[in-house]
N, C-alpha and C positions, 0 to 999 in steps of 0.2 A: 482090410481097409486102412488107409493111412490117416494119421491124425493131422489136424490142422496145426499150424505153427503155434498158435495160441494154446492149444490143448498141450502140446509137447512142452512149452515153456512152463505152463502150470504144473504139469506131472514132474518136471525136472526141479521145481521149487524155485524157479527164478522170477516169479511173479505171483500175485494174489488174484483171486477172482475179482476184487474190487478194482484193481488196476485194469484188468482186462475189460470190466464193464465201462470204466471211464474212457478207455481208448476207443471203445465202439461208439460211445455217445459223441466223442470229439469228431469221429468220421461223420456223423449224421449232422452235426451242427453246420449252420450256413457259413460260408466262407467270408472272411472279413475284408477280402480284397475285391469285393463286388462293387460296382459303381452305385452311387446313391440314386435313389428314385427320383424321378423328376418331380418338382414341386408344382402344386396346382396353383391356380390364379389366386385363390383365397389364401394360401400359405404365403405367396409372394407379397400380397397386400398386407398381411398380418405382420410380416417381417419389416416391411417399409414403415408401417405405423409405429412398430416398436423402436425402430432406429430414430424416427423423428421425435418420439416422446423421450428417448434417451438424450438427443441433442438439446431439447427444450430444457430438460431437467438440469443438464450440465451448465447451460447459459443461465438459468435461474440461480443455481448454486453459486456461480461465479459472481453474479451481481449481489447476492446477498453477502458474499465475503468481502467484496469491495465496500459495501455499505458499512459492514462491521469494522473494516480496517479504517475507514474515514472517521467513524464514530470513536474508535480507540485513539486516533491521533488527536481528535479534538479534546478528548478527556485528558490526554497527556499534556496538551498545551495549556488547557485550564489549570491543571495542577501545577505546572511550572510557574505560571504567572501568579497564582494564588500563593505559592510558596515563596517566590523570590521578589515580588513586586515591592516597590518603596511605598511607605505609607504616604496617603494623600496629604498635601500641604495646604494650609490655610493662609492665603497671602492675597494682597491686592495687586501683586505683580504677576504677569502672565507670560508664558512662552507661546508665540504664535507659530504654527506650522501648517503645512498643506498635507491633506490626506486625499491624494488623487487630484480631483479639481475643487475640493471643498476646503475652506480654511477652518482650522480648529485651534483651541488654545487650552493650555493647562496652567493652573496656578502653580508657581514656583518660587523658590528663594534665589538669591543671587549665586549661591554656591551650586544649587542644582542646575541653574541655567548653564553655568560653566561646564558642568559635568556633561550635560546634553550636547553642548557645542563641541566639546572634545571627543565625544563618542563613548564616554565611560558609562552613560546612561542612555537607554534607547526607549523610544515610545512605541508601545504595542497596542493593538486593538483588544478590548476585553469587555465582553457582555454589552455591547453597544456604546461603551465609553472607551477611554484611553487609560493605560497604566504605564508607569515607568519601571523598567527592569534594568539590572546590570547588563553590560554588554555580553558577558559570557552566557547569561541566560538567553539573551536575544539570539545568539548563535544556535543554541539548542532549539529554540522555538523555530527559527528559520529553517533548520533541517527537516522539521515536520510539516511546516506550512510557511512559505515565505510571504504569503499575503497578509499575515497577522502583523508583521513588523512594519510600522509606518514610517518612521524616521530613523535612519541608521547613519551615523557619521563614524567612519573608521579612524578618525583622528585628523588633526591638522595637516599632517603630511599628505594624506591622500584625498582630502577634500579640497582640491585646488579649485579656484574660481574659473568659471568658463571663460574661454579665450573671447577677448573683445574684438569686434571687427575694426577694420582701419578707419572706417567712416563714422564710428560711434562717437557722438559729441561728449559722452560722459565717461569715456575710457580712463581719464585721469583721476576720477573720483571713485574712491573705494568705499564700498558699502560694508560697515562692520557686521560681524556675525551676531552680535548681541543687540542689534538695533530693535528697539521696542516700537511697535506700530499699533 
């Protein structure tokens, strides 16, 4: 009787019984190239629910990250204002300005008024009130939130008066920037 190839290789010492056993088991293992079994309706519904939950979780995470970023920007703005704001002035003289459609005023000295007009000092909103900060700080604040900066003059060169119309009866009368009203 002839021996099988496996037995002949074992007899020649080219393999071990362990290797022969593993080769036999590999033949009996299912093929990896088989098509996947069709999914049942319950499995399809479970997969859809899992995908929907994943989408909701991603959206919730995105919203939480946006809220955290807004909170961090507000904290940075508050820190900048607290660090660089000019001390409040006790004076009977006021600087009047508009904040949107609202009129507001701050007590100032004559020198501080000139700095505000020239753009060296800028008015910003701070905890329901107004504060004065240097122009460089105002630029840093504007990068984080432009709505905090109330009045900003870039200087006399860029703050040109609005063009008067031809039929304006007061076009010959110039209103000074430091007019107190």
